KETOR-504460 format. One line per field, with one value per residue (C-alpha): chain; residue number from 0; residue in three letters; x, y, z. Coordinates in Angstrom, 1 decimal. Example, Ala and Ser with C-alpha at 12.3 -4.5 7.8 and 13.67 -1.06 7.14 Angstrom:
2
cadena (A A)
num (0 1)
residuo (ALA SER)
X (12.3 13.7)
Y (-4.5 -1.1)
Z (7.8 7.1)
This chain:
417
cadena (A A A A A A A A A A A A A A A A A A A A A A A A A A A A A A A A A A A A A A A A A A A A A A A A A A A A A A A A A A A A A A A A A A A A A A A A A A A A A A A A A A A A A A A A A A A A A A A A A A A A A A A A A A A A A A A A A A A A A A A A A A A A A A A A A A A A A A A A A A A A A A A A A A A A A A A A A A A A A A A A A A A A A A A A A A A A A A A A A A A A A A A A A A A A A A A A A A A A A A A A A A A A A A A A A A A A A A A A A A A A A A A A A A A A A A A A A A A A A A A A A A A A A A A A A A A A A A A A A A A A A A A A A A A A A A A A A A A A A A A A A A A A A A A A A A A A A A A A A A A A A A A A A A A A A A A A A A A A A A A A A A A A A A A A A A A A A A A A A A A A A A A A A A A A A A A A A A A A A A A A A A A A A A A A A A A A A A A A A A A A A A A A A A A A A A A A A A A A A A A A A A A A A A A A A A A A A A A A A)
num (0 1 2 3 4 5 6 7 8 9 10 11 12 13 14 15 16 17 18 19 20 21 22 23 24 25 26 27 28 29 30 31 32 33 34 35 36 37 38 39 40 41 42 43 44 45 46 47 48 49 50 51 52 53 54 55 56 57 58 59 60 61 62 63 64 65 66 67 68 69 70 71 72 73 74 75 76 77 78 79 80 81 82 83 84 85 86 87 88 89 90 91 92 93 94 95 96 97 98 99 100 101 102 103 104 105 106 107 108 109 110 111 112 113 114 115 116 117 118 119 120 121 122 123 124 125 126 127 128 129 130 131 132 133 134 135 136 137 138 139 140 141 142 143 144 145 146 147 148 149 150 151 152 153 154 155 156 157 158 159 160 161 162 163 164 165 166 167 168 169 170 171 172 173 174 175 176 177 178 179 180 181 182 183 184 185 186 187 188 189 190 191 192 193 194 195 196 197 198 199 200 201 202 203 204 205 206 207 208 209 210 211 212 213 214 215 216 217 218 219 220 221 222 223 224 225 226 227 228 229 230 231 232 233 234 235 236 237 238 239 240 241 242 243 244 245 246 247 248 249 250 251 252 253 254 255 256 257 258 259 260 261 262 263 264 265 266 267 268 269 270 271 272 273 274 275 276 277 278 279 280 281 282 283 284 285 286 287 288 289 290 291 292 293 294 295 296 297 298 299 300 301 302 303 304 305 306 307 308 309 310 311 312 313 314 315 316 317 318 319 320 321 322 323 324 325 326 327 328 329 330 331 332 333 334 335 336 337 338 339 340 341 342 343 344 345 346 347 348 349 350 351 352 353 354 355 356 357 358 359 360 361 362 363 364 365 366 367 368 369 370 371 372 373 374 375 376 377 378 379 380 381 382 383 384 385 386 387 388 389 390 391 392 393 394 395 396 397 398 399 400 401 402 403 404 405 406 407 408 409 410 411 412 413 414 415 416)
residuo (MET ASN ILE LYS PHE ARG PHE LEU ILE ILE PHE CYS LEU LEU CYS LEU GLN ALA PHE SER GLN GLN MET GLY ALA GLN ALA ASN TYR LYS LEU VAL SER GLY GLY ASP TRP VAL LYS ALA LYS ASN TYR TYR LEU LEU THR LEU PHE GLU GLN ASN SER ALA VAL LYS ASN LEU LEU LYS ASN ASP ALA GLU LEU ARG GLN LEU ALA GLN VAL LYS HIS ASN ALA VAL LYS LEU SER LEU THR GLU CYS LYS ASP ALA LEU CYS LEU PRO GLY LYS GLN LYS PHE THR VAL ASP GLU ILE GLN LYS VAL SER ASN ARG LEU LYS ALA LEU TYR GLN PRO GLY ASN ALA LEU GLY ASN LEU VAL LYS MET HIS LEU ILE PRO SER GLY MET TYR ILE LYS TYR ASN ASN GLU PRO PRO VAL ASP LEU LEU ILE LYS ALA TRP GLU GLN ASP ALA ASN TYR VAL ASN TYR THR ILE GLY VAL TYR ALA GLU GLY ASN LYS PRO ASN TYR PRO GLN VAL ASP SER ILE SER TYR ASP VAL LYS ARG LYS GLY TYR ILE ASN LEU MET TYR ASP CYS ALA THR ASP VAL SER GLU SER ALA LYS ASN ASP LEU LEU PHE PHE THR PRO SER LEU ASN ALA ALA LEU LEU TYR LEU GLU ILE ASN GLU ARG ARG ASN ALA GLY PHE TYR GLU PRO MET ALA THR THR ALA ASN LYS LEU ALA VAL ASP ARG VAL SER LYS ILE LYS TRP ALA SER TYR PRO TYR SER HIS ILE LEU VAL PRO GLY ALA GLY PRO ASP ASN LEU THR THR PRO LEU SER GLY GLU GLY MET LEU ARG CYS LYS ALA ALA ALA ARG GLN TYR PHE ALA GLY LYS ALA PRO PHE VAL VAL VAL SER GLY GLY SER VAL HIS PRO TYR LYS THR LYS TYR ASN GLU ALA ALA GLU MET LYS ARG TYR MET VAL ASN MET LEU ARG VAL PRO GLU SER VAL ILE ILE ILE GLU PRO HIS ALA ARG HIS THR THR THR ASN ILE ARG ASN ASP VAL ARG LEU ILE PHE ARG TYR GLY MET PRO MET ASP LYS PRO GLY LEU ILE VAL THR ASN LYS SER GLN ASN ASP GLY ILE THR ASN MET ASP LYS ARG CYS LEU LYS GLU LEU GLY TYR VAL PRO TYR LYS LEU SER LYS ARG LEU SER GLU THR ALA LEU GLU PHE TYR PRO VAL ILE THR SER LEU GLN ILE ASP ALA ASP GLU PRO MET ASP PRO)
X (95.2 96.7 98.6 102.0 101.7 100.5 103.5 105.8 104.7 105.1 108.6 109.5 108.2 110.3 113.3 112.8 112.3 115.4 117.5 116.5 116.5 117.8 121.2 121.5 119.8 121.8 120.4 123.7 123.6 123.6 121.4 123.2 121.1 123.1 121.4 118.2 116.0 113.0 115.5 117.0 113.9 112.4 115.1 118.0 120.0 119.9 121.0 123.9 124.9 125.3 126.9 129.5 132.4 133.7 130.3 129.6 133.0 132.2 128.7 130.1 132.8 130.8 130.5 126.9 125.5 127.2 125.3 122.3 122.7 123.2 120.1 118.0 119.4 118.7 115.1 114.3 115.8 114.1 110.8 110.8 110.4 108.6 106.1 102.7 100.6 101.3 101.5 104.0 106.8 106.8 106.3 109.7 111.3 110.1 112.3 111.2 110.8 113.7 116.0 115.3 116.2 119.3 120.4 119.8 121.8 124.8 124.6 124.6 127.7 129.6 128.8 131.7 131.8 134.8 134.5 132.5 129.1 129.8 130.9 127.8 125.5 127.6 128.1 124.9 122.1 122.1 122.8 120.4 117.3 115.9 115.4 115.1 112.5 115.3 118.0 117.8 118.6 122.0 123.8 123.6 120.0 119.5 121.2 119.1 115.9 116.7 117.4 114.3 112.2 113.8 113.3 109.7 108.8 110.5 107.9 105.2 106.1 106.0 102.8 100.9 102.5 103.0 100.5 97.8 97.5 95.4 97.4 96.5 94.6 93.3 91.6 94.8 97.6 96.6 98.1 97.7 96.9 94.3 96.2 93.3 93.5 94.7 97.6 99.0 101.4 103.1 104.0 105.0 107.3 109.0 109.5 110.9 113.3 114.4 115.0 117.0 119.2 119.8 121.0 122.8 126.4 125.6 126.9 124.7 121.9 119.2 119.7 117.0 114.3 115.2 115.5 112.0 110.5 111.8 110.9 107.2 107.0 108.4 106.0 102.9 104.2 104.7 108.2 106.7 109.1 111.8 110.0 111.8 114.8 117.3 115.1 117.6 119.7 117.0 113.4 114.0 117.6 116.5 114.7 117.2 120.1 118.2 117.7 121.2 120.5 117.2 116.9 114.5 113.6 111.9 109.2 106.7 106.7 109.5 107.3 103.6 102.5 99.9 98.5 97.3 93.8 93.8 91.2 88.5 89.5 92.7 92.6 92.5 96.0 94.9 91.7 89.7 90.2 94.0 93.9 91.9 94.5 97.2 95.6 95.0 98.8 99.9 98.0 99.8 103.2 102.6 101.6 105.2 104.2 107.0 110.0 108.9 105.8 106.0 103.3 102.7 101.0 101.9 100.5 97.5 94.0 92.5 94.1 97.3 97.0 100.1 99.7 101.4 99.7 102.9 104.2 101.0 100.5 104.0 103.1 99.9 101.4 104.4 102.4 99.1 99.7 103.2 104.8 108.6 109.9 112.7 110.2 108.4 109.5 107.8 107.0 105.9 105.3 102.6 99.5 97.6 97.1 99.2 102.2 101.7 102.7 105.3 107.1 107.1 109.0 111.5 112.2 112.6 114.8 117.1 117.1 118.5 115.4 114.8 112.9 112.1 110.0 106.3 105.1 101.7 99.4 97.0 94.3 90.4 88.2 87.4 90.9 92.0 89.2 90.5 94.2 93.1 91.7 94.2 96.3 94.8 95.1 98.7 99.3 97.5 99.2 102.5 103.2 103.6 102.3 104.6 103.6 102.4 99.6 99.4 96.8 94.1 94.2 91.3 89.3 92.1 95.3 96.7 100.0 102.1 105.6 107.6 108.4 111.7 110.4 109.0 112.5 111.4 110.9 107.3 107.9 104.4 103.7 106.4 105.3 105.9 107.9)
Y (75.2 78.3 81.1 80.3 76.6 77.6 79.9 77.2 74.9 77.4 78.2 74.5 74.0 77.1 75.6 72.2 73.8 75.9 72.9 70.6 73.2 76.8 75.3 75.0 78.1 81.2 84.8 86.4 84.1 86.1 84.7 84.3 86.0 85.9 89.2 87.3 87.3 85.5 82.6 82.5 82.7 79.9 77.6 78.3 75.0 75.7 79.2 78.0 75.4 78.4 80.8 78.4 78.0 74.8 73.0 74.3 73.0 69.7 69.3 70.4 67.9 64.9 62.8 61.6 64.9 66.4 63.8 64.6 68.3 67.6 65.2 68.0 70.8 68.6 67.9 71.5 72.3 69.5 70.5 73.5 71.2 68.3 69.8 70.6 72.0 74.7 72.6 70.1 72.9 73.7 70.0 69.2 71.8 70.1 67.6 64.1 61.6 59.6 62.7 63.9 60.3 60.2 63.5 62.3 59.2 61.3 63.9 61.0 59.5 62.8 64.1 63.8 65.7 67.7 68.3 71.1 69.6 68.8 72.3 73.7 71.7 72.9 76.4 77.3 74.7 74.3 78.0 79.4 77.6 77.6 73.7 73.9 71.0 68.7 69.9 67.0 64.6 63.4 66.1 64.0 63.4 67.1 67.8 65.2 66.4 70.1 69.1 67.1 70.0 72.6 70.2 69.5 73.1 74.2 71.7 73.3 76.8 75.7 73.9 76.9 79.7 78.0 74.9 76.8 74.4 75.5 77.3 77.2 80.5 81.0 84.2 86.1 83.8 82.2 82.3 85.7 83.8 81.6 78.4 77.2 80.1 79.3 81.7 80.5 78.1 81.2 82.4 79.0 78.6 82.0 81.1 77.8 79.5 81.7 78.9 77.0 80.0 81.1 77.6 76.5 77.2 76.0 72.7 72.6 69.9 72.1 75.3 74.8 73.9 76.7 79.3 78.3 78.5 82.0 83.0 82.1 84.0 87.0 87.0 86.5 89.6 87.2 88.2 89.3 87.4 89.8 92.9 95.5 93.0 93.3 94.9 94.8 97.4 99.4 99.5 98.3 99.8 102.4 99.9 97.2 99.6 100.3 96.5 96.2 99.2 98.2 97.5 94.6 94.4 97.8 96.3 93.5 92.6 92.4 93.9 94.6 92.8 94.3 92.0 93.9 94.1 94.6 96.9 95.6 97.8 98.5 102.4 102.5 102.1 101.2 99.9 101.3 98.1 98.6 101.9 100.9 98.2 100.6 103.0 100.3 99.3 103.0 103.2 100.1 101.6 105.0 103.1 101.7 98.1 97.4 99.1 98.1 97.7 95.1 95.9 92.8 92.2 91.8 92.9 90.5 92.1 92.6 90.4 91.9 95.0 97.2 98.5 96.8 96.5 96.8 99.9 101.5 100.8 102.2 105.2 105.9 105.2 107.6 110.4 110.1 108.6 110.2 106.8 107.2 105.6 103.9 102.0 100.4 97.2 96.3 92.7 93.2 89.5 87.8 86.7 85.2 85.3 82.3 83.9 87.2 85.4 83.1 86.1 88.2 85.4 85.2 89.0 89.2 86.2 87.5 90.9 89.7 90.3 88.2 84.8 84.2 87.3 87.5 89.5 91.2 90.9 93.8 93.4 93.4 90.9 88.6 88.0 87.5 84.8 83.1 83.1 81.6 78.6 78.5 75.6 73.1 75.7 76.3 72.5 72.0 75.0 75.2 71.8 73.4 76.3 79.2 80.5 79.5 81.4 82.9 85.4 87.1 90.4 92.0 91.6 93.2 92.2 88.7 87.5 84.9 83.3 82.8 79.4 78.9 76.4 79.5 79.8 76.6 77.5 77.0 76.8 75.9 79.7 81.0 84.7 84.2 81.1)
Z (168.7 170.6 168.8 170.3 169.2 165.7 165.3 166.5 163.9 161.3 162.4 162.4 159.0 157.7 159.4 157.6 154.4 154.7 155.7 152.9 150.0 150.7 151.5 147.8 146.5 147.1 147.3 145.9 142.8 139.7 136.9 133.5 130.9 127.8 126.9 126.5 129.6 127.9 127.1 130.5 132.5 130.5 129.5 132.0 131.3 127.6 128.2 130.4 127.7 125.3 127.6 129.4 127.0 128.7 128.6 125.0 123.7 125.6 123.9 120.4 120.5 121.5 118.4 119.3 120.1 116.9 115.0 116.6 115.8 112.1 112.0 113.5 111.4 108.4 109.4 109.7 106.3 104.7 105.9 103.8 100.7 102.5 104.5 102.6 105.6 108.1 111.3 109.8 109.8 113.5 114.2 112.8 114.9 118.2 120.0 119.5 122.5 121.0 120.7 124.5 125.5 123.5 125.1 128.4 127.9 126.7 129.3 131.9 130.2 129.9 133.4 135.9 139.3 138.4 134.6 132.9 133.4 137.0 137.6 135.8 138.3 141.3 140.4 138.5 138.6 142.4 143.7 141.1 142.5 138.9 139.3 143.0 143.1 141.9 144.2 146.6 143.6 142.8 140.7 137.6 138.0 138.6 135.3 133.4 135.0 134.1 130.4 130.1 131.6 129.2 126.2 127.0 127.6 124.3 122.7 124.9 123.5 119.9 120.5 121.9 119.9 116.4 116.4 118.4 121.3 124.1 126.9 130.5 130.3 126.8 127.3 127.9 126.9 123.5 120.1 118.0 114.8 113.3 112.5 110.2 107.9 104.5 104.4 107.7 106.0 104.4 108.0 109.2 106.1 106.7 110.3 109.3 106.9 109.7 112.1 109.4 108.6 112.2 113.1 110.1 111.4 114.8 116.1 119.1 119.1 120.7 118.8 116.0 118.4 121.1 118.3 117.1 120.5 121.0 117.5 118.1 121.2 119.4 116.5 118.8 121.0 123.9 125.1 128.5 130.7 129.7 130.5 132.8 133.2 134.8 137.4 140.2 138.3 136.7 137.7 141.3 141.8 144.3 146.5 146.2 147.2 150.6 151.5 153.2 155.3 156.8 160.5 160.1 163.9 163.6 161.4 161.9 158.2 155.6 152.9 151.8 148.8 146.5 143.8 140.7 139.2 135.4 133.8 131.5 128.3 126.4 127.2 131.1 132.5 136.0 137.3 140.1 142.1 141.5 142.9 146.0 146.7 146.4 148.8 151.3 151.0 151.4 154.7 155.9 154.7 156.4 159.7 159.7 159.0 156.4 154.8 151.3 149.0 146.3 143.7 141.5 138.2 134.6 131.2 131.2 131.2 128.6 126.0 124.5 126.7 126.4 130.1 132.9 136.3 138.5 136.4 136.7 140.4 141.1 139.2 141.2 144.5 143.8 142.1 143.7 147.2 147.8 148.6 148.1 144.9 146.9 148.9 145.9 144.1 140.9 140.0 136.5 135.3 137.3 135.4 138.1 141.9 142.4 140.7 142.4 145.6 143.9 142.1 145.2 147.1 144.2 144.4 148.3 148.3 145.4 146.8 150.2 152.2 155.3 154.5 158.0 158.5 157.4 154.6 154.5 151.6 151.1 148.6 148.5 150.5 147.7 146.6 150.2 150.7 147.5 148.7 152.0 149.9 147.1 148.1 145.5 142.7 143.5 143.5 140.2 138.4 140.1 141.7 145.1 147.4 147.4 150.8 154.3 155.5 159.1 160.5 158.6 160.2 158.4 155.3 153.3 155.2 155.3 156.9 155.0 155.0 151.8 150.5 148.8 146.3 144.5 142.7 140.5 136.8 135.8 131.9 130.9 131.5 129.0 129.5 133.2 133.9)
């Protein structure tokens, strides 16, 4: 296959992708955080249910949902006297299969194209892209699927960070407590008390369960999804302000992506490998390859580290390599190579950078080797591949095209959904 034909195929695939999905997701859409980015990034529909007054009133005033809310509140309160073991308490806070189905049925019955729920889908769910894999569904089905996703992943969070279920990556993401310890029931009892008290005057059916999930992330020191947010107006503001001024035709790439490499101890801020990747990226930047450098990596290695890979890489590039701060965009949440790329795509889309222009991954040989064979892992962990690979320029440099499906919430990774 010659090079021109290969690029034609890539171009056609990107056009098809843009036609089918990007027509719904909007780069200028502003996410509604409600002051809690952990909640919004993990459970966006539930956040909208709370923050949109018209929808909130519709849900509160529905007789069946009010009854369901009361039943759930009572179950959490009764668990304080009825539960005799630690795991019984968080179990009562999770949504049951029957509850999830009842809510789905009510949302379907309440939905109308022009009412509060209809407007929520049209003005928020579709343009946000947070549930983009459902964007081709009828609007009411998109709403139902978004609800069922949020409900199931509230349960997932409670399961991992209260019940001690195994997360996808136990070495870095597991619970902070020994659930088999005799005294663990005391912590769960106190958490159940807090959940009951915080929700007792709330008439929304999902509040106890949602509050429980967020509480367990907090006591496990796992609120990583909210780190540095809102980045566009804080940590990344200098770079974001430059985006509209860039003459994109002057550069072969929209940006340079540098995946992080965590150190192997709790006292080292930036690993040697991370430094080398930054140095390679700086060379590409100073050679005029792209107007921006995205440094990507969360607080991952080792377990419960307080250092953030992206923040430390930015500091190193600015202070040691003399890359201008206005050039560097931090992506401080990714915990794996798959999400280095996925989160990068999210940022360049939301910051208004061109999606039809390739990016350049700069890292070491072994990681780029892995990326060139990472499709199956992406499909297994994310349900899609967040990029389309192009040319391997060298052992350390690899061209790629962003894929808009990257906007989809991946809520079985609550530290980086």
